[in-house]
N, C-alpha and C positions, 0 to 999 in steps of 0.2 A: 145492741151494742152501740154507747155513745159515739160519738163523730171522733169526738175531741177528749181529751180530760182536764182535770181543771190544772194553775196551776202549780205546781209540787209533785204531780201525780201522772205516772206514765204508763200507757196500756199494756198488761202480760195478760195474752190467754182471750183480746176482750172485753177484758175488767181492768178499771182505773187503779192503779195500789200507786203508795205510798212513793216515791223514789228515794233507794236505799243511801247510803253515805256513801261521799265521793259523786254524785250525780245531781243536775239540777234539771227542773222543767219553767218554763220562764211562763207558761199558758201558750195557748193558739195565739198567732200574731198574721196568720195566712202570707207566710213570706216563703216557708221552706220549698226549696229546689228540687225536684227530681235526682232522689238520688244525692241529697245533702245529709247536711249531719244531724238532720230532725229537730233546729234551731226553729222556732213559731208553728210547729205543727202542732203542740197540742197533744202529741200521744209516746215522744220520745224523750226518758228521760238522760242526758249527756253526761258523758264524763267528762268531770274537772280535767282542767291542762296539767300535762306533765309540764315540770319545771326542772332548768337544767342549771345549776350553781356552778359559776369557775371560779378560779381562783389563781393569782401572781404569787406564786413566794419567787425567794431572792435565788433562783436555781432554774424555775420553767414555770409555763403554764402547766397549772395541774391538773388533774383527771376530771371532768366536771360531774356532780352528783348530782344524779338524777333521781329525783321524788317524784313518788303520783299524787295527785290531789284527793285532798281530803273536805269534806264540810263534817259540821259540829253538832249538825243536825239532819234525820232523815228529811225528806220533802223539802229540800233544797231550791227556791224560784228564782235563784241566778247565777253567774259566772263570779258574782264579786262577794257568795258564799262560800268561792274553794279557797282554798288554804293546803299551803303542802305537806304532805305528810311527817316529811324531814326539812326544816328551815333553817339557811342558811343565813348567817347576823347578817343583816346591811352594810354595808360597805363606806355607809354617810356614817356609821356606828362607830366602826371597828373592826376588832377580829379576833376581841377578846370582850367577856363580857366582864367577866370579873377581876378584883386586881391580887387579889390576896389565892393565888392558887390554892394553897393547902388547905385552903375549906375544900378543895375536891379530894375525889376517888384517885390514887393513881393505876390505874391498871400495867401491869410490868410484861403479860404475854404476847410473845413473837405474835401471833396474830392481831395482839391488838393498839400494834404500834407499826403494822404494816401502812395501816392510811386509814382516812377516817371510817369509813365502811367497819374495818375492823373495830374502831374504838367500839362505834356504835353497836357491837354486839353485846354491851356491856350494858344498854339498855332494856331492863325489864318491860314489858308491852303495858303493864300497867299504872305503871308514874311518867309525871313530867322531868324526861331527860333531858340534861344540855353536859352537850358533846365540848372538850378543846383538844381538837390535834393539834401537838407541833412537828413541825414535817426539822426542824434543828441544822439547816444548811449550814447556817451563818449564827452561831454566838458569842464565844471567848472569842475577842480577838479576832473575829472574822473567819475562826473554825467552828468546823460540823462540832456543834453537839450531839445530846443525844435525842432520836425521840420520844415523846411523849404521849397516852394517850390517858386523859382528866378527864373525869367525868362525875354529877352529883344527880344522885334519881331524889325528889321532891313528889312526895304524897301529892294523889288530884287530891284537888277540894268539891264537892260536889253544893256546896252550899251557896246561891244566890247570891244569900243577904249576909256570907262570913263576914263581911268588911264594916258590918254596921257593929258589929262584937267587939267589945277593948281588950277580951283577950289573943283574937286574930294575929296572926303573924302570914301574913299571903304575899305570893309575887303574881304579878299579873304580865305576858309574855306578850308583845305587838305581833301581829301574825301578821306576815307580807302576800297577799294577792297574787295565787299563783295564775293568774292572768294576765298582769300586769309584768312579772317576771320570766312567765312566759317569751311574751311579748317583746320582750329585753335581747331575750338569749337570741330567739331567730333572728333580731336584726341586726344586730352591733354586735353580740358575745358581750355585753354590760354585764357586771355582775348586777347582784340583788340590789336594789334600793329600799328604803327605806319607810317608804310610801306605805301608810296602813290600810286591811282591810277594815277595821275596826271592827276587828274580832280582836278578840285574848285568851287566854289558856289563864288558868289558876288552880294555882299549886301552893302547898304551904311550906315556908320555909325552916330549913331545918333548927333542930330545937340549938345548936352553935352557933346560927346567924341571927338569934334572935338577942345576941347579948348587945350593950347598947353599946362596947366599943367596938362591936364590928358593924352593929347597925346602922350606928349613926358616923360611918366612912366610907369612904368608897372601895372598901374590902370586897362589897357582892354590885359593888355596880355604883358608876361613877353619877354622884349627886348631882344632878341640873338646875336645880332650884330649890327654894324654902318649902318643906312640907306645905300639906294644905288639907285639909279636913277632907275624912271619907266616908264619913259613921251616916250620909246619905245616897238613894241611890239617885237622886239629881246632884249631889256630890263626887258620888263614883265616876259619874257618866262627865264630871267636868275634867277630871283627872287623867280619862280615855282619851278624852278632847282634846288637850293640853298635846298628850304624850301621839296623838296621832296626828298635831299638828308642825311637830318637833321631827326631823328628819334621822338629830344624833341620839333619841330616846326608842331603848328598845323595851321599855314597861317603866313598869312601877311596885315597887313596896308596901307594904299597907303594914301598921303595928300602932297599936290605941285607937284606931280610926282614923288615920293621919294617912294621908298619901305622897311616896317619895317617886318623885322621876327620877328613873337611871340615866345612864349614859353606858356607851363602853368605851376601849380604850384599844389604841394600836400595837400592836407587837407583833417586828417581822417573823415569816414562816409560820403567824398559826392561826387556827382556822378554826371559827367555832359555829354547833350549828345546835337548832333546838329538834327536837324530838317528839311530836307529838304520843299521849299516850291511845291505846289501843282496845276498843273501838271508841273514835273520837265523838259517835254519838251517846256518850251514856253520862256525861257529867254535866250536863246544866248550863254548858257557857254559851 
């Protein structure tokens, strides 16, 4: 029986097996204390951090949203590959992603408008789901409005070369790292900051969003700068790097092999989330 496993593998019944989604193993580091987490032992697949996303509405501190972590592949090597299964939009970006909410579906059932978790019940497991929840405490002239659960479900794109196709219309969503969000939540209750894990979810834009009047506007995310080429792997990496370096960027869209960086908007009492499709390891992200 091996004393330890290669990075990305954990010991199961005396055999080194690939660590499942939501866990990682950095390899033997020789520094795991007795009774510790297993980090550095070379034998234990360590669970990704749970994240707690806070939100301050005009009424009060709302209930923290708690999300387990996941990874975009099995055999993850480090905590930097951990992202929340459900990610709240970073406070640097704003409280909502899209300017034209008529492009989203309005779920009016009592359970949907009860709270963000109820709204997320409209998210199928196999789709990229974006949720816009409005507590509506203060709307017209400061008086209470009507709670809203708005969402859009996009098809997952599994083609890692899709950006090179002139016919592709894609949305890349920047994932925040679980570990950093967890650390901020523990130490100060800070809302999720828009630093990047370097990982992006890749989704197909709905057909209605590809029309030039919609795409070339702020309706599907604030345009942050002039579009840039994204037709090659190197060019796409440059788009990601630009977004990674901008705290106000939630991701980017790609059409005609050109990438357009996108940002968000501020609206009182609105709270937004991205819900990863499940299982997260099947999409070649």
